[in-house]
MARNUGU-688130 format. One record per residue (C-alpha): residue in three letters; x, y, z; residue number from 1; chain. Coordinates in steps of 0.1 Angstrom, whole numbers, padded with zeros to 4 digits. Layout:
+-------+-------+-------+-------+------+-------+
! kollo !    px !    py !    pz ! firo ! kemar !
+-------+-------+-------+-------+------+-------+
!   ALA !     X !     Y !     Z !  NUM !     A !
...
+-------+-------+-------+-------+------+-------+
***
This chain:
+-------+-------+-------+-------+------+-------+
! kollo !    px !    py !    pz ! firo ! kemar !
+-------+-------+-------+-------+------+-------+
!   MET !  0000 !  0000 !  0000 !    1 !     A !
!   LYS !  0030 !  0021 !  0010 !    2 !     A !
!   GLU !  0047 !  0017 ! -0024 !    3 !     A !
!   LYS !  0015 !  0023 ! -0043 !    4 !     A !
!   LYS !  0015 !  0059 ! -0023 !    5 !     A !
!   THR !  0051 !  0065 ! -0032 !    6 !     A !
!   GLY !  0045 !  0056 ! -0068 !    7 !     A !
!   ARG !  0013 !  0077 ! -0070 !    8 !     A !
!   ALA !  0031 !  0106 ! -0054 !    9 !     A !
!   LEU !  0061 !  0102 ! -0079 !   10 !     A !
!   GLY !  0037 !  0098 ! -0110 !   11 !     A !
!   MET !  0019 !  0132 ! -0099 !   12 !     A !
!   GLN !  0055 !  0151 ! -0096 !   13 !     A !
!   TRP !  0065 !  0138 ! -0131 !   14 !     A !
!   PHE !  0030 !  0149 ! -0142 !   15 !     A !
!   THR !  0033 !  0183 ! -0125 !   16 !     A !
!   THR !  0066 !  0189 ! -0138 !   17 !     A !
!   GLY !  0051 !  0182 ! -0172 !   18 !     A !
!   VAL !  0024 !  0207 ! -0170 !   19 !     A !
!   SER !  0046 !  0234 ! -0161 !   20 !     A !
!   THR !  0071 !  0227 ! -0185 !   21 !     A !
!   THR !  0042 !  0228 ! -0214 !   22 !     A !
!   LEU !  0032 !  0264 ! -0199 !   23 !     A !
!   VAL !  0067 !  0276 ! -0200 !   24 !     A !
!   LEU !  0075 !  0263 ! -0236 !   25 !     A !
!   ILE !  0041 !  0278 ! -0246 !   26 !     A !
!   LEU !  0054 !  0314 ! -0234 !   27 !     A !
!   LEU !  0086 !  0306 ! -0251 !   28 !     A !
!   GLY !  0067 !  0298 ! -0284 !   29 !     A !
!   VAL !  0046 !  0328 ! -0279 !   30 !     A !
!   VAL !  0075 !  0353 ! -0279 !   31 !     A !
!   ILE !  0096 !  0331 ! -0306 !   32 !     A !
!   PHE !  0063 !  0335 ! -0327 !   33 !     A !
!   PHE !  0063 !  0373 ! -0321 !   34 !     A !
!   MET !  0096 !  0377 ! -0332 !   35 !     A !
!   MET !  0091 !  0362 ! -0364 !   36 !     A !
!   PHE !  0063 !  0380 ! -0370 !   37 !     A !
!   ALA !  0077 !  0412 ! -0362 !   38 !     A !
!   ASN !  0108 !  0402 ! -0388 !   39 !     A !
!   ARG !  0082 !  0396 ! -0414 !   40 !     A !
!   LEU !  0059 !  0427 ! -0408 !   41 !     A !
!   SER !  0093 !  0447 ! -0407 !   42 !     A !
!   ASP !  0106 !  0431 ! -0442 !   43 !     A !
!   SER !  0070 !  0439 ! -0456 !   44 !     A !
!   VAL !  0072 !  0474 ! -0442 !   45 !     A !
!   LYS !  0106 !  0480 ! -0458 !   46 !     A !
!   GLU !  0099 !  0464 ! -0493 !   47 !     A !
!   ASN !  0072 !  0493 ! -0497 !   48 !     A !
!   PHE !  0096 !  0520 ! -0493 !   49 !     A !
!   THR !  0090 !  0540 ! -0527 !   50 !     A !
!   VAL !  0120 !  0558 ! -0545 !   51 !     A !
!   THR !  0102 !  0580 ! -0573 !   52 !     A !
!   VAL !  0121 !  0585 ! -0606 !   53 !     A !
!   LEU !  0111 !  0616 ! -0625 !   54 !     A !
!   MET !  0122 !  0615 ! -0664 !   55 !     A !
!   SER !  0131 !  0644 ! -0678 !   56 !     A !
!   ILE !  0109 !  0658 ! -0704 !   57 !     A !
!   ARG !  0135 !  0651 ! -0733 !   58 !     A !
!   ALA !  0134 !  0614 ! -0726 !   59 !     A !
!   ASP !  0116 !  0596 ! -0755 !   60 !     A !
!   GLU !  0099 !  0561 ! -0755 !   61 !     A !
!   ALA !  0133 !  0547 ! -0762 !   62 !     A !
!   ASP !  0149 !  0561 ! -0728 !   63 !     A !
!   VAL !  0119 !  0552 ! -0709 !   64 !     A !
!   ALA !  0123 !  0511 ! -0723 !   65 !     A !
!   GLU !  0160 !  0512 ! -0717 !   66 !     A !
!   PHE !  0154 !  0525 ! -0682 !   67 !     A !
!   GLU !  0127 !  0501 ! -0671 !   68 !     A !
!   ALA !  0146 !  0472 ! -0685 !   69 !     A !
!   MET !  0178 !  0486 ! -0661 !   70 !     A !
!   PHE !  0155 !  0490 ! -0634 !   71 !     A !
!   ASP !  0143 !  0454 ! -0635 !   72 !     A !
!   LEU !  0179 !  0441 ! -0636 !   73 !     A !
!   MET !  0192 !  0462 ! -0605 !   74 !     A !
!   PRO !  0196 !  0441 ! -0575 !   75 !     A !
!   TYR !  0182 !  0468 ! -0552 !   76 !     A !
!   THR !  0145 !  0469 ! -0572 !   77 !     A !
!   ASN !  0118 !  0449 ! -0558 !   78 !     A !
!   LYS !  0089 !  0459 ! -0580 !   79 !     A !
!   VAL !  0092 !  0484 ! -0607 !   80 !     A !
!   GLU !  0060 !  0506 ! -0620 !   81 !     A !
!   TYR !  0059 !  0531 ! -0650 !   82 !     A !
!   ILE !  0038 !  0561 ! -0645 !   83 !     A !
!   SER !  0032 !  0581 ! -0681 !   84 !     A !
!   LYS !  0026 !  0616 ! -0683 !   85 !     A !
!   GLU ! -0008 !  0610 ! -0693 !   86 !     A !
!   GLN ! -0013 !  0588 ! -0661 !   87 !     A !
!   ALA !  0004 !  0611 ! -0639 !   88 !     A !
!   LEU ! -0021 !  0640 ! -0649 !   89 !     A !
!   GLY ! -0053 !  0617 ! -0646 !   90 !     A !
!   GLU ! -0044 !  0607 ! -0610 !   91 !     A !
!   GLN ! -0038 !  0645 ! -0602 !   92 !     A !
!   ILE ! -0073 !  0651 ! -0618 !   93 !     A !
!   ASP ! -0090 !  0622 ! -0598 !   94 !     A !
!   ALA ! -0072 !  0641 ! -0565 !   95 !     A !
!   MET ! -0078 !  0678 ! -0570 !   96 !     A !
!   GLY ! -0110 !  0671 ! -0594 !   97 !     A !
!   VAL ! -0094 !  0701 ! -0616 !   98 !     A !
!   ASP ! -0074 !  0697 ! -0651 !   99 !     A !
!   PRO ! -0041 !  0719 ! -0645 !  100 !     A !
!   SER ! -0034 !  0714 ! -0687 !  101 !     A !
!   GLU ! -0067 !  0731 ! -0692 !  102 !     A !
!   PHE ! -0052 !  0765 ! -0678 !  103 !     A !
!   LEU ! -0016 !  0757 ! -0683 !  104 !     A !
!   GLY ! -0019 !  0746 ! -0720 !  105 !     A !
!   ALA !  0001 !  0716 ! -0719 !  106 !     A !
!   ASN !  0005 !  0685 ! -0695 !  107 !     A !
!   PRO !  0025 !  0699 ! -0667 !  108 !     A !
!   PHE !  0038 !  0661 ! -0655 !  109 !     A !
!   SER !  0065 !  0644 ! -0666 !  110 !     A !
!   ALA !  0068 !  0604 ! -0668 !  111 !     A !
!   SER !  0082 !  0587 ! -0640 !  112 !     A !
!   PHE !  0095 !  0554 ! -0622 !  113 !     A !
!   GLU !  0083 !  0541 ! -0586 !  114 !     A !
!   LEU !  0106 !  0517 ! -0574 !  115 !     A !
!   LYS !  0099 !  0493 ! -0547 !  116 !     A !
!   LEU !  0131 !  0483 ! -0529 !  117 !     A !
!   ASN !  0143 !  0451 ! -0516 !  118 !     A !
!   ARG !  0147 !  0451 ! -0479 !  119 !     A !
!   GLU !  0182 !  0449 ! -0478 !  120 !     A !
!   TYR !  0185 !  0478 ! -0497 !  121 !     A !
!   ALA !  0156 !  0502 ! -0476 !  122 !     A !
!   VAL !  0181 !  0522 ! -0453 !  123 !     A !
!   SER !  0193 !  0556 ! -0458 !  124 !     A !
!   ASP !  0228 !  0548 ! -0469 !  125 !     A !
!   SER !  0218 !  0527 ! -0495 !  126 !     A !
!   ILE !  0190 !  0550 ! -0508 !  127 !     A !
!   THR !  0215 !  0579 ! -0511 !  128 !     A !
!   LYS !  0238 !  0559 ! -0529 !  129 !     A !
!   ILE !  0212 !  0549 ! -0553 !  130 !     A !
!   VAL !  0203 !  0587 ! -0556 !  131 !     A !
!   THR !  0234 !  0596 ! -0563 !  132 !     A !
!   GLU !  0241 !  0570 ! -0593 !  133 !     A !
!   LEU !  0205 !  0576 ! -0607 !  134 !     A !
!   LYS !  0209 !  0616 ! -0608 !  135 !     A !
!   GLN !  0239 !  0611 ! -0631 !  136 !     A !
!   TYR !  0218 !  0602 ! -0661 !  137 !     A !
!   LYS !  0208 !  0633 ! -0682 !  138 !     A !
!   GLU !  0175 !  0614 ! -0687 !  139 !     A !
!   ILE !  0165 !  0615 ! -0652 !  140 !     A !
!   GLU !  0151 !  0649 ! -0638 !  141 !     A !
!   ASP !  0150 !  0641 ! -0603 !  142 !     A !
!   VAL !  0150 !  0611 ! -0578 !  143 !     A !
!   ILE !  0127 !  0614 ! -0547 !  144 !     A !
!   TYR !  0120 !  0597 ! -0514 !  145 !     A !
!   GLN !  0111 !  0602 ! -0480 !  146 !     A !
!   LYS !  0142 !  0602 ! -0459 !  147 !     A !
!   ASP !  0130 !  0613 ! -0424 !  148 !     A !
!   LEU !  0100 !  0584 ! -0430 !  149 !     A !
!   VAL !  0128 !  0559 ! -0436 !  150 !     A !
!   ASP !  0149 !  0570 ! -0409 !  151 !     A !
!   LYS !  0120 !  0570 ! -0384 !  152 !     A !
!   VAL !  0105 !  0536 ! -0399 !  153 !     A !
!   ASN !  0141 !  0518 ! -0396 !  154 !     A !
!   ASP !  0147 !  0531 ! -0361 !  155 !     A !
!   ASN !  0110 !  0524 ! -0348 !  156 !     A !
!   LEU !  0118 !  0488 ! -0361 !  157 !     A !
!   ARG !  0154 !  0485 ! -0344 !  158 !     A !
!   ARG !  0139 !  0492 ! -0312 !  159 !     A !
!   ILE !  0109 !  0469 ! -0315 !  160 !     A !
!   GLY !  0136 !  0443 ! -0322 !  161 !     A !
!   TYR !  0160 !  0448 ! -0293 !  162 !     A !
!   VAL !  0129 !  0450 ! -0268 !  163 !     A !
!   LEU !  0118 !  0414 ! -0283 !  164 !     A !
!   LEU !  0151 !  0403 ! -0282 !  165 !     A !
!   THR !  0154 !  0415 ! -0248 !  166 !     A !
!   LEU !  0121 !  0398 ! -0239 !  167 !     A !
!   ALA !  0135 !  0363 ! -0254 !  168 !     A !
!   VAL !  0165 !  0365 ! -0236 !  169 !     A !
!   LEU !  0147 !  0372 ! -0201 !  170 !     A !
!   LEU !  0123 !  0347 ! -0211 !  171 !     A !
!   SER !  0148 !  0315 ! -0217 !  172 !     A !
!   LEU !  0164 !  0326 ! -0185 !  173 !     A !
!   VAL !  0130 !  0322 ! -0168 !  174 !     A !
!   SER !  0124 !  0292 ! -0182 !  175 !     A !
!   PHE !  0154 !  0275 ! -0180 !  176 !     A !
!   SER !  0150 !  0285 ! -0138 !  177 !     A !
!   LEU !  0113 !  0272 ! -0137 !  178 !     A !
!   ILE !  0119 !  0239 ! -0155 !  179 !     A !
!   ARG !  0152 !  0235 ! -0135 !  180 !     A !
!   SER !  0133 !  0236 ! -0105 !  181 !     A !
!   THR !  0104 !  0216 ! -0115 !  182 !     A !
!   VAL !  0128 !  0189 ! -0127 !  183 !     A !
!   ARG !  0151 !  0192 ! -0095 !  184 !     A !
!   LEU !  0120 !  0185 ! -0071 !  185 !     A !
!   SER !  0108 !  0154 ! -0092 !  186 !     A !
!   VAL !  0143 !  0141 ! -0091 !  187 !     A !
!   TYR !  0146 !  0149 ! -0052 !  188 !     A !
!   SER !  0115 !  0132 ! -0046 !  189 !     A !
!   SER !  0131 !  0100 ! -0058 !  190 !     A !
!   ARG !  0170 !  0105 ! -0036 !  191 !     A !
!   TYR !  0158 !  0074 ! -0014 !  192 !     A !
!   VAL !  0155 !  0054 ! -0049 !  193 !     A !
!   ILE !  0188 !  0070 ! -0060 !  194 !     A !
!   ARG !  0207 !  0063 ! -0030 !  195 !     A !
!   ALA !  0196 !  0027 ! -0031 !  196 !     A !
!   MET !  0209 !  0019 ! -0062 !  197 !     A !
!   GLU !  0242 !  0038 ! -0054 !  198 !     A !
!   LEU !  0245 !  0013 ! -0023 !  199 !     A !
!   VAL !  0243 ! -0017 ! -0040 !  200 !     A !
!   GLY !  0268 ! -0009 ! -0066 !  201 !     A !
!   ALA !  0250 !  0006 ! -0096 !  202 !     A !
!   GLU !  0273 !  0031 ! -0117 !  203 !     A !
!   TRP !  0262 !  0067 ! -0120 !  204 !     A !
!   SER !  0255 !  0062 ! -0158 !  205 !     A !
!   PHE !  0232 !  0035 ! -0147 !  206 !     A !
!   ILE !  0214 !  0053 ! -0121 !  207 !     A !
!   ARG !  0207 !  0083 ! -0146 !  208 !     A !
!   ARG !  0195 !  0061 ! -0176 !  209 !     A !
!   PRO !  0161 !  0058 ! -0162 !  210 !     A !
!   PHE !  0156 !  0094 ! -0153 !  211 !     A !
!   MET !  0169 !  0109 ! -0187 !  212 !     A !
!   LEU !  0144 !  0086 ! -0203 !  213 !     A !
!   ARG !  0119 !  0098 ! -0185 !  214 !     A !
!   SER !  0129 !  0136 ! -0192 !  215 !     A !
!   ALA !  0135 !  0130 ! -0228 !  216 !     A !
!   ILE !  0095 !  0116 ! -0231 !  217 !     A !
!   LEU !  0082 !  0144 ! -0210 !  218 !     A !
!   GLY !  0104 !  0172 ! -0227 !  219 !     A !
!   LEU !  0092 !  0158 ! -0259 !  220 !     A !
!   LEU !  0054 !  0154 ! -0249 !  221 !     A !
!   SER !  0055 !  0190 ! -0230 !  222 !     A !
!   GLY !  0068 !  0202 ! -0265 !  223 !     A !
!   LEU !  0042 !  0184 ! -0285 !  224 !     A !
!   CYS !  0015 !  0198 ! -0263 !  225 !     A !
!   ALA !  0027 !  0232 ! -0262 !  226 !     A !
!   ASP !  0028 !  0233 ! -0303 !  227 !     A !
!   LEU ! -0008 !  0223 ! -0303 !  228 !     A !
!   PHE ! -0019 !  0251 ! -0280 !  229 !     A !
!   LEU !  0003 !  0274 ! -0301 !  230 !     A !
!   LEU ! -0009 !  0259 ! -0336 !  231 !     A !
!   LEU ! -0046 !  0262 ! -0322 !  232 !     A !
!   GLY ! -0037 !  0301 ! -0313 !  233 !     A !
!   MET ! -0024 !  0307 ! -0348 !  234 !     A !
!   THR ! -0054 !  0293 ! -0363 !  235 !     A !
!   MET ! -0078 !  0314 ! -0343 !  236 !     A !
!   LEU ! -0056 !  0344 ! -0353 !  237 !     A !
!   LEU ! -0061 !  0338 ! -0388 !  238 !     A !
!   HIS ! -0097 !  0328 ! -0385 !  239 !     A !
!   PHE ! -0105 !  0363 ! -0368 !  240 !     A !
!   ASP ! -0083 !  0381 ! -0393 !  241 !     A !
!   ALA ! -0074 !  0362 ! -0427 !  242 !     A !
!   THR ! -0051 !  0395 ! -0440 !  243 !     A !
!   LEU ! -0025 !  0383 ! -0415 !  244 !     A !
!   THR ! -0018 !  0353 ! -0438 !  245 !     A !
!   GLU !  0005 !  0384 ! -0455 !  246 !     A !
!   TYR !  0027 !  0379 ! -0425 !  247 !     A !
!   ILE !  0020 !  0347 ! -0409 !  248 !     A !
!   ARG !  0037 !  0321 ! -0432 !  249 !     A !
!   PRO !  0035 !  0285 ! -0432 !  250 !     A !
!   ASN !  0073 !  0280 ! -0427 !  251 !     A !
!   MET !  0070 !  0302 ! -0394 !  252 !     A !
!   MET !  0046 !  0276 ! -0378 !  253 !     A !
!   VAL !  0073 !  0250 ! -0390 !  254 !     A !
!   THR !  0098 !  0266 ! -0372 !  255 !     A !
!   VAL !  0083 !  0270 ! -0341 !  256 !     A !
!   GLY !  0070 !  0236 ! -0342 !  257 !     A !
!   LEU !  0105 !  0220 ! -0344 !  258 !     A !
!   VAL !  0120 !  0247 ! -0320 !  259 !     A !
!   ILE !  0099 !  0243 ! -0293 !  260 !     A !
!   PRO !  0099 !  0203 ! -0289 !  261 !     A !
!   PHE !  0138 !  0206 ! -0292 !  262 !     A !
!   PHE !  0143 !  0229 ! -0267 !  263 !     A !
!   GLY !  0118 !  0211 ! -0242 !  264 !     A !
!   LEU !  0139 !  0181 ! -0248 !  265 !     A !
!   LEU !  0173 !  0199 ! -0242 !  266 !     A !
!   LEU !  0164 !  0217 ! -0213 !  267 !     A !
!   THR !  0148 !  0189 ! -0197 !  268 !     A !
!   LEU !  0176 !  0164 ! -0204 !  269 !     A !
!   TYR !  0201 !  0192 ! -0191 !  270 !     A !
!   CYS !  0184 !  0196 ! -0156 !  271 !     A !
!   THR !  0177 !  0162 ! -0151 !  272 !     A !
!   TYR !  0216 !  0152 ! -0154 !  273 !     A !
!   PHE !  0230 !  0177 ! -0131 !  274 !     A !
!   SER !  0196 !  0172 ! -0106 !  275 !     A !
!   VAL !  0201 !  0132 ! -0105 !  276 !     A !
!   ASN !  0241 !  0142 ! -0100 !  277 !     A !
!   LYS !  0236 !  0165 ! -0072 !  278 !     A !
!   CYS !  0217 !  0136 ! -0054 !  279 !     A !
!   LEU !  0241 !  0114 ! -0059 !  280 !     A !
!   GLN !  0268 !  0136 ! -0045 !  281 !     A !
!   MET !  0245 !  0143 ! -0013 !  282 !     A !
!   LYS !  0255 !  0127 !  0021 !  283 !     A !
!   THR !  0232 !  0104 !  0041 !  284 !     A !
!   ALA !  0227 !  0131 !  0065 !  285 !     A !
!   GLU !  0211 !  0155 !  0035 !  286 !     A !
!   LEU !  0185 !  0131 !  0022 !  287 !     A !
!   TYR !  0162 !  0135 !  0053 !  288 !     A !
+-------+-------+-------+-------+------+-------+
***
């Protein structure tokens, strides 16, 4: 009867450890997910920075075609949109409700290109070099971009990245501390069994083996349970706002799904190894 109670107590102790580990891994998964989400959102914002290239009035259709082909080949270009003089005039009429060509006698607008940049080039230093290079062409009248907006957005994105990184590091430390404490308590509750095995001549590696195996199973199951809750949360999030599919990609879910069980396995094995060693090094008086 006493052995049944002891076995039940040990099982409950390991169950509590599993639940605690799962909750910690869920929190860690949420932080990892938001870091990846913020990174994707940052890339999307940067890829929407626009550099407007105003063509000279002297530029003909051949020049326009040549520059369009050149922009398509440039490494900094993500998307190129050509806006003709007539299209620019039409957009201005729609915006103002007045046709400037009626009182000016001619279309005052020139043709232009709107360049969407790749995220690697969406910083002021890179854009400045691009602008300087493009202004050397006589067919180009001017190159315009919102420098203050680019600087402000990049600064804000950098701050958000630092905050999320700090949060991830702090949560990782807290996760390690919590899981170590729960695993240590579980192992400590088996200290008499460990000492009995040691007294009959069992080697430390043999004594550690069942605890390591149990911890490996516990870590993997906790990670998989955490994955299940995280997947459910992501699915509900996409159900409420379908536009988030632009930022929440399948590869993000796969990454989180692989990292969390691996982290749970690694952490529980590490904590169990040192917890068992500590029990093995305890003196007899410290067992009571």
